[in-house]
C-alpha positions as CSV (number, residue, x, y, z in Angstrom):
1,M,56.5,202.2,115.4
2,T,58.7,204.6,117.3
3,D,57.7,207.3,119.7
4,M,57.5,210.9,118.5
5,R,60.5,212.8,119.7
6,T,60.3,216.2,121.3
7,T,62.2,217.7,118.4
8,D,59.4,216.7,116.0
9,M,56.9,219.3,114.8
10,L,53.8,217.3,115.5
11,M,53.6,215.0,118.5
12,A,51.2,212.6,120.1
13,E,51.2,209.5,122.3
14,R,52.4,206.4,120.5
15,S,49.2,204.7,121.5
16,A,47.1,207.3,119.6
17,F,48.8,206.4,116.3
18,E,48.7,202.7,117.0
19,T,45.0,202.5,117.9
20,L,43.2,205.6,116.6
21,F,45.0,207.0,113.5
22,P,43.6,207.6,110.9
23,N,40.0,206.7,111.8
24,K,39.5,208.4,115.2
25,P,40.3,211.9,116.5
26,F,42.9,212.5,119.2
27,R,44.9,215.4,120.8
28,I,48.3,216.4,119.6
29,T,51.0,218.9,120.6
30,H,53.4,220.8,118.3
31,N,56.3,223.3,118.3
32,L,54.9,225.7,115.7
33,E,53.6,228.4,118.0
34,N,56.7,230.6,117.6
35,D,57.2,230.0,113.9
36,P,57.9,233.3,112.2
37,R,55.8,232.3,109.3
38,L,52.7,232.3,111.5
39,T,52.9,235.8,113.0
40,L,50.4,238.5,112.0
41,D,53.1,240.4,110.1
42,A,53.9,237.3,108.0
43,I,50.2,236.5,107.5
44,L,49.7,240.0,106.2
45,E,52.3,239.4,103.6
46,L,50.7,236.1,102.7
47,V,47.3,237.8,102.3
48,R,48.9,240.2,99.8
49,A,50.5,237.3,97.8
50,L,47.5,234.9,97.6
51,P,44.9,234.9,94.8
52,R,41.6,236.4,96.0
53,D,39.7,233.2,95.7
54,H,42.1,231.7,98.3
55,I,40.8,234.1,100.9
56,E,37.5,233.7,102.6
57,Y,36.1,235.7,105.4
58,N,32.9,236.9,107.1
59,S,31.7,238.1,110.5
60,G,32.7,236.0,113.4
61,Q,29.2,236.4,114.9
62,A,27.9,233.3,113.1
63,N,25.8,230.6,114.8
64,V,27.0,227.1,115.2
65,S,24.0,226.1,113.0
66,Q,24.5,228.8,110.4
67,D,22.5,229.1,107.2
68,P,25.2,229.9,104.7
69,D,22.9,232.1,102.7
70,A,22.4,234.3,105.8
71,T,26.0,234.5,107.1
72,P,26.8,237.9,108.5
73,L,29.5,239.8,106.5
74,V,32.3,242.1,107.4
75,D,32.8,245.3,105.3
76,L,36.6,245.3,105.5
77,P,39.3,244.2,103.0
78,P,41.4,241.1,104.0
79,E,44.5,243.2,104.9
80,E,42.5,245.3,107.4
81,I,41.1,242.2,109.0
82,V,44.6,241.0,109.8
83,K,45.7,244.5,111.0
84,R,42.6,245.0,113.2
85,V,42.0,241.4,114.2
86,E,41.5,242.2,117.9
87,T,38.5,244.4,117.1
88,A,37.3,243.5,113.5
89,G,34.8,240.9,114.7
90,A,35.8,238.7,111.8
91,W,36.6,235.1,110.8
92,M,39.1,234.5,108.0
93,V,40.8,231.5,106.3
94,L,43.6,231.6,103.8
95,K,43.3,228.5,101.6
96,K,45.9,226.5,99.8
97,I,48.8,228.3,101.5
98,E,51.1,225.7,100.0
99,A,51.1,227.9,96.9
100,H,53.7,229.9,98.8
101,P,57.0,228.0,99.0
102,A,57.7,228.9,102.6
103,Y,54.3,227.5,103.7
104,K,54.6,224.5,101.5
105,Q,57.8,223.7,103.3
106,L,56.2,224.2,106.7
107,L,53.3,221.8,105.9
108,E,55.6,219.1,104.4
109,D,58.0,219.3,107.3
110,A,55.2,218.9,109.8
111,L,53.7,215.8,108.1
112,L,57.2,214.4,107.5
113,S,57.7,214.4,111.3
114,V,54.5,212.2,111.5
115,A,55.7,209.9,108.7
116,H,59.1,209.4,110.4
117,A,57.5,208.7,113.7
118,Q,55.5,205.9,112.0
119,G,58.6,204.4,110.4
120,H,58.2,205.9,106.9
121,E,60.9,207.8,105.0
122,T,58.7,209.9,102.8
123,L,55.3,211.6,102.7
124,K,54.3,209.3,99.7
125,E,55.3,206.2,101.6
126,A,53.1,207.3,104.5
127,G,50.1,208.0,102.2
128,F,50.1,211.8,102.6
129,S,49.2,213.2,99.1
130,N,47.5,216.4,98.0
131,V,49.0,218.2,101.0
132,E,47.2,221.5,101.6
133,G,47.2,224.2,104.3
134,F,44.5,226.4,105.6
135,L,45.5,229.3,107.9
136,F,42.8,230.8,110.1
137,V,42.8,234.3,111.6
138,S,39.8,235.0,113.9
139,S,38.8,237.8,116.2
140,P,37.9,237.1,119.8
141,R,34.6,235.2,120.4
142,S,34.2,234.1,116.8
143,T,32.5,230.9,115.6
144,T,33.2,228.5,112.8
145,P,29.8,226.8,112.2
146,F,29.2,223.1,112.4
147,H,30.6,221.6,109.2
148,I,32.3,218.7,107.4
149,D,35.6,218.8,105.5
150,S,36.8,216.6,102.7
151,E,40.3,215.7,104.0
152,D,42.2,214.5,107.0
153,N,43.6,217.3,109.2
154,F,46.2,217.9,111.9
155,F,44.8,221.2,113.4
156,V,47.3,223.2,115.4
157,Q,46.6,226.2,117.6
158,I,49.2,229.0,117.3
159,H,47.8,232.0,119.2
160,G,44.9,232.4,121.5
161,D,42.6,229.8,123.0
162,K,40.0,227.9,121.1
163,L,37.2,225.3,121.7
164,F,37.3,222.6,119.0
165,S,34.3,220.2,119.2
166,I,34.3,217.0,117.1
167,F,31.5,214.6,116.4
168,D,31.4,210.9,115.2
169,N,31.1,210.6,111.4
170,Q,29.3,207.3,111.8
171,D,26.4,208.9,113.6
172,R,24.0,209.5,110.7
173,S,21.6,211.4,113.0
174,L,24.1,214.2,112.9
175,A,24.7,214.2,109.2
176,N,23.1,211.8,106.7
177,E,24.6,210.8,103.4
178,D,22.8,213.5,101.4
179,Q,24.1,216.2,103.8
180,I,27.6,214.8,103.5
181,E,27.5,215.0,99.7
182,H,26.2,218.6,100.0
183,C,29.1,219.5,102.3
184,I,31.7,218.0,99.9
185,T,30.2,219.5,96.7
186,K,28.2,222.7,97.6
187,H,28.7,224.1,101.1
188,R,30.4,222.6,104.1
189,N,27.9,223.8,106.8
190,V,25.5,221.3,108.4
191,A,22.4,222.1,110.5
192,F,23.1,221.7,114.2
193,D,20.9,220.9,117.2
194,D,21.9,221.8,120.7
195,S,21.1,218.2,121.7
196,F,24.1,217.0,119.6
197,D,26.6,218.7,122.0
198,S,26.5,215.8,124.5
199,R,28.0,213.5,121.8
200,A,31.0,215.7,121.1
201,M,34.7,215.3,121.9
202,H,35.2,218.9,123.2
203,N,38.8,220.1,123.0
204,D,40.1,223.3,124.7
205,L,43.2,224.2,122.7
206,K,46.0,226.5,123.7
207,P,49.0,227.5,121.7
208,G,51.2,224.4,121.2
209,E,48.2,222.1,121.3
210,G,46.0,220.6,118.5
211,V,43.9,217.8,117.4
212,F,43.7,215.2,114.6
213,V,40.4,215.5,112.7
214,P,39.7,212.5,110.5
215,Y,38.0,212.7,107.1
216,L,34.3,213.6,107.2
217,W,34.1,214.0,111.0
218,P,31.7,217.0,111.7
219,H,33.0,219.8,114.0
220,Y,32.5,223.4,115.0
221,V,35.0,225.8,116.5
222,K,34.9,228.9,118.8
223,T,37.6,231.3,119.7
224,K,37.8,232.7,123.2
225,D,38.8,236.1,124.6
226,S,41.9,236.7,122.4
227,Y,42.4,236.7,118.7
228,S,43.3,233.3,117.3
229,I,45.7,232.0,114.7
230,S,45.4,228.3,113.7
231,V,46.6,226.1,110.9
232,A,44.9,223.1,109.4
233,I,47.6,220.8,107.9
234,T,45.6,218.5,105.6
235,W,46.1,215.7,103.1
236,K,44.1,213.2,101.1
237,T,44.6,209.5,100.7
238,K,43.8,207.5,97.5
239,E,40.5,206.4,99.1
240,T,39.4,209.8,100.2
241,K,40.2,211.3,96.8
242,R,38.1,208.6,95.2
243,R,35.2,209.1,97.5
244,N,35.2,212.9,97.0
245,Q,35.2,212.4,93.2
246,L,32.2,210.2,93.5
247,Y,30.4,212.8,95.6
248,I,31.1,215.3,92.9
249,A,29.8,213.1,90.1
250,N,26.7,212.2,92.1
251,A,26.0,215.9,92.8
252,M,26.4,216.9,89.2
253,L,24.1,214.1,88.0
254,R,21.6,214.8,90.8
255,D,21.5,218.5,89.9
256,R,20.5,217.4,86.3
257,G,17.6,215.3,87.5
258,F,19.3,211.9,87.9
259,P,19.1,210.5,91.5
260,Q,22.2,208.7,92.7
261,A,23.0,206.1,95.3
262,A,25.7,206.7,97.9
263,P,29.3,205.9,96.9
264,G,30.0,202.1,97.3
265,T,26.4,201.0,96.6
266,H,27.0,200.2,92.9
267,P,30.7,199.6,92.3
268,A,30.5,199.2,88.5
269,W,28.6,202.4,88.1
270,D,31.0,204.1,90.5
271,A,33.9,203.0,88.2
272,A,32.1,204.6,85.2
273,K,31.6,207.8,87.1
274,M,35.2,207.9,88.2
275,A,36.4,207.5,84.6
276,F,34.2,210.5,83.6
277,V,35.4,212.7,86.5
278,G,39.0,211.8,85.8
279,T,38.7,212.8,82.2
280,A,36.9,216.0,83.0
281,S,39.5,216.9,85.6
282,A,42.4,216.3,83.2
283,I,40.8,218.6,80.7
284,A,40.0,221.3,83.2
285,S,43.3,221.2,85.1
286,P,45.4,223.5,82.9
287,L,42.5,226.0,82.8
288,R,42.4,226.3,86.6
289,K,45.5,228.4,86.6
290,S,43.2,231.4,85.8
291,E,41.3,232.8,88.7
292,E,38.4,233.9,86.4
293,L,38.2,230.4,84.9
294,R,38.2,228.8,88.3
295,K,35.2,231.0,89.2
296,F,33.5,229.9,85.9
297,F,34.1,226.2,86.5
298,R,32.9,226.4,90.1
299,K,29.7,228.1,88.9
300,I,29.1,225.4,86.2
301,A,29.8,222.5,88.4
302,L,28.3,223.7,91.7
303,G,25.7,226.3,90.9
304,K,25.2,230.0,91.0
305,N,26.3,230.4,94.6
306,A,29.5,228.5,94.2
307,N,31.7,231.6,94.3
308,Y,30.9,232.5,97.9
309,Y,34.6,233.3,98.3
310,Y,34.0,236.7,96.7
311,R,31.2,238.0,99.0
312,G,33.6,239.1,101.7
313,Q,33.1,242.8,100.8
314,K,30.1,244.9,99.7
315,G,29.2,244.2,96.1
316,E,31.0,240.9,95.7
317,E,29.2,237.9,94.4
318,G,28.2,234.6,95.9
319,V,27.0,233.5,99.4
320,A,29.0,234.0,102.5
321,N,30.6,231.1,104.4
C-alpha cells in the first residue's frame, strides 16, 4: 500500500491503515477546512434545499448521558440556527447531504483519496458503498451525547475546536447487545457513567484534523469556545449492512412479543430474517421518495417516537435527539 500524498483530501500514517483500518480508530488530517461548500453561507443554502426530515437539531446544552425523551430544545427554525450559531446555543446535523450533487462529489472525492492510497481504483473496489454525509453545525460549548452509529466514519473538523471521545465497541460493560440494537433501530443515545471516561480515546480536534470512527464504536463529542462545523463522511460495507438489517428484523419481532438472539447466534434463522427484510425494503423503497410516507414507515417500524426529527420547533412531533 502506498503512503497518502499531501494532495489527497484525507490523510493518515501508512501504518494506521495497515494495522488499524477498519477495525480500530485512529487520527487523520485533511484539506477540507477551506472548502467553499463548508462555509456558513453555503450551509445556509443547503438547509434551504434539504427535506425537513434531513435536518435534526436541539439545544447544545445536553448531557453526555442524555435521556432522549428529555432532550432540551431550541425554539428557532434551522436557518436561524445557522445565521446565529455563535449565540443560538444549538446543535444541528444535516443528514444525507449526498442528496445535493455538490456534496455527493465532496464525499466521493474524499473517500476516493483513501481508496487510491490503499491501491484501489474505485470506491466499489475499496468496499465503500452507501456513501452518506452528515454535516454538523454547533454553537460553542455544545454536547453530542454518548451514542452509537450504524456505519464507518471519517470525521473531519472544519471550523472551531472539538473534543471527540471514542470507546471500545468490544467492551460490553459500556453498551451490551440489547443497547446496541436499540441504538441502531430506535435511538442512538446510550447511558453513560463518568467512570467510563478513563477508557476513552480522547481526541482534541482542530480544523484540518479528524478521526476514523469504526462501526458501532460508542462516542461523545463536545465543542469548545467557538462555533463548530464538522462533517462525518460515512459508508457501509456488505457486512455492516447485513448486521444492521438483522438488528432491524430483531427489533421489529421483539416489539411484537418475539424475543430474538443477537445476530450471528442462529445463522439459518438470520438468513430467513434477511430475506424478509430484503423483500420489505424492495417494496418500500419507491415509497420513501415521499417525506410524509417516510414519516409513516418510521412510525410503523420504530414506534410512535420515531419521527424525532420534527421536534426541533414548538408544536412539532416526536422526541428530541
